[in-house]
N, C-alpha and C positions, 0 to 999 in steps of 0.2 A: 250303462255300466260297462258293457264290453268296450265301448269307445273310450271310456275313462281309463280302463286297464291298458288299452293299446297306447294311449297318449303317455301314461305313466311309464310304461315299459320303454317306450321310445326315449323319453327324457332320461331315464336311468342309463340307457345304452349310450346316449350322447355324452352324458357326464362321465361315464366310465372311459369312453374313448378319449375324451378331452384330457382326463387326468393321467392316462397312460401314454398319450402322445406328446408328452413333454417331460423334460428332466429337470428336477428341482432339488438342489442341495443348499443348505444354509448352515452357517455356523460361525465359529471363531477360531483363529489360528494363534496359538500361544507357544512361547518358548518353554520347553520342558525344564522343570525346576523353578526358574524364576517366575514363570507364568506371565511374562511381559508380552504384550500383543506384537505380532509380526506382520509386516506387509508382505504377503506372499501371493503367488500365482496359483489359481485353482482351475483345473480344467479336466475334462473327460476325453479320453482317447477316442478319435473318430468323429468328434463333434466340433473341431476347429478351435478358434481362439476362445479362451475361457475368460475369467474375471480376476481382478486383483483385489485382495482384501484391503480395507481401509487402515488408517493409522491405529484404529482400535482393534484391528485383527479381524473384524467381522466381514463376512462375505455373503452374497446371495447369488447363487449360480442357477440360472433358469434358461433353458433352451426349449423353445417350442418346436413341435414336429420332430423331436429327437427322442429316442428311447435308449435305455441302457440294455445292452446285450450281455450274455455270459462272458464275452471277451472284453467288455469295457473296463477301463481302469480310471479311477479318480486320482489324479496326480497333484500333490501340493508341494510347491518348491519355493525356495527363497535363498537369496545370496547369503552365504555363510552358514547354511543349515543343510542337514541331510534331507533329501526328498523323501516323501511318504507316498506310497502307491497303495490303493485300496481297491479290491476287485471281489467278484463272486458274491457270496452271501453277506460278507462284511459291508460291501458297497450297497447292496439292496437294503440292508438294515439302516442305512443313513438316509434313505430316500424320504424327502418331505419332512424331516425333523431337524431341530437345531442341534448341532453336534459341536464338540470341542476337539480340536486336532492339535497335538503337540509335536513340535519339531525339535530335534536334537541339534545343538551347535555342532558344526563339523565342516568338512571339506565339501564344497559344491562346485559344480561345473559352471564357470562364468562365461559371459559373452566375451568373445575375443575383442581386443582393442582393434580399432579400424586399420591400424598399420600392420596388423597381423592377419587380417581377413584375406584368404586366398581363393576360396571357392565361391563363385557368384553365379547365380542363375537369374536371367531376365525372363520373366513370364509375360508374354504379350497376348492380351485378350483379343481374339479375332472373331468374336461372336457378332450376331447381327446388331445387338444393342450397342456394341462398341464402335460401330462404323463411323460415328461422328467425332471420334477422338482426333485431336490435332497431333498427328504423328511427329511433326517436326519439333514441337515443344517437348514432347516426351522423349524424343531421341536426344535433344540437347541436354536434358536433365540427366539421362542415363550416361551419356558420355562425360558430362562434367563430374558426376559422381565416381565413375570408374577411374577417372584421372587422379582421384585422391588416393587410390589404392596402389600398392606396390606389386606390379606384375601379377594381377589376378588371373586365375583360370576361369573363363567365362563361358557359360552355356546359354544358348538362346532357345526358348521354347514358345512356339506359337500354339495356342489352344482355343477351342470353343467347347463343344461337347465331346471332343476327342483331341488328341495331340496331332496338330497339323504339321509341325516342324520341330525337330529337336536336333540341334547341332552345336558343336563347339565353335566358337568364334575368336578371332584374334584381332588385335589393333593393327591399323595400317601404319604407314611410315609417319604420318602426322600424329600418331598416338590415339586416334579415335576409331571407333567401331562403325563400320558402314552398315548401320541398321536399316537405313532407307532402301538400300539395295536388296536387303534380305526380305523385307516385307512388301515391296512394291507389287509383287505378283500374287500375293495372298488375298483371297476373297473373304470378306467379313460376312459370315453366315452362321446359322445354327444357334444353339443355346450355349450356356456357360456353365461348365462343370468345374467347380473350385477344388474338388478332390484331386484334380490333375496338378495342382500347385503342391507338389510334394517335394520338400527339400530336406530329405533325411540325412544328407551329407553336405549341407550348404551352410556356409558362414553367413552369407548375405543373399536374400531373395528380393528382387525388385519386381513388383507386379504392376503392369500398366493395364488399367481396366477402368470401367465405370462403376464397379462394385455391384452390378446387378446380376448376382449369381442365380442361376436357375436351380441348381442343386449342388450338393457336395460342399465340403469345407476345406479350408486351408490347413494343412498339417505340416508343421515345421518342428525342429528341435527347440526346446526351451532356450537354448543358447544361441539360436540364430537371430539375425536382425532382419526385419521385414520393412521395406519401404513400398507403400502403395501410392501409385502415381495416377492422377486423373486430370484431364484437360477440359472437361465439360461441366457446366453448372448443374445439369440435370443428371445427377449421379447419386448413388447410395453412399453419401459422405459418412454417415454414422458407422456403417459396417467397415468401411475402409480405415477409419480412424481407430475403431476398436481392434481390428486385426493387427494393425501396425503397432499400436500401443502394447498389446499383449506380447508381441514378439520383438520387443526392444528397439523398435524403429520409429518411423514417423510417417504421417500421411502427407503427401506432397500435392496440394491443389494447384494446378497451373492454368486455371481459367480466369477470364476477366469478368468481374461482376458489374 
């Protein structure tokens, strides 16, 4: 009997831990008044890239090993609509239920056209798992992309589980950025902390990585563009695609199959 009670208690404890170590919101996003479905972005602050509702307005937001804190905000945004932010008790009341969220038509902050993008940050993963990246391929892509912008201000950030290098860089006489000179003496070591990819004032973020984050999440403005760049086949392609899609950009796979 005592053994049964012990096993039962352990099972209840494990189930409780499981249910509270993930974040789950589900529902539908509709236009206020007309109640037509809206394709909207749904995410929780501090938890990285969220999800996009379908053409029927429905969404399922699930993050494992993530919890909602008193400071967390659920943000729902869509082009042509006023954003909605939900926090505190209102946010906790939505947990694990199906909810209907209405957005009012209005002015929204839109993604800048590429010819107006001025602030660019190149985040270069120098963790141990990224050591096999083909740097030359990644550098070629970065330079070709920057060449499409009009006089961008560019920062270069090398990171693993800490920021290894953070500096402003300028193009040379040939119009390219000498990234190979910058990274040639950097050692690839340590874990990968994606919370260091913080682009609070960034029009465009370019992340060169294998997508194998050890901890942390990418946090950018909803109006930023994110390009995730990878040169190896053994990478977390799903995460890199999801992050880039949520932040208005693209996943750039540069490896040969």
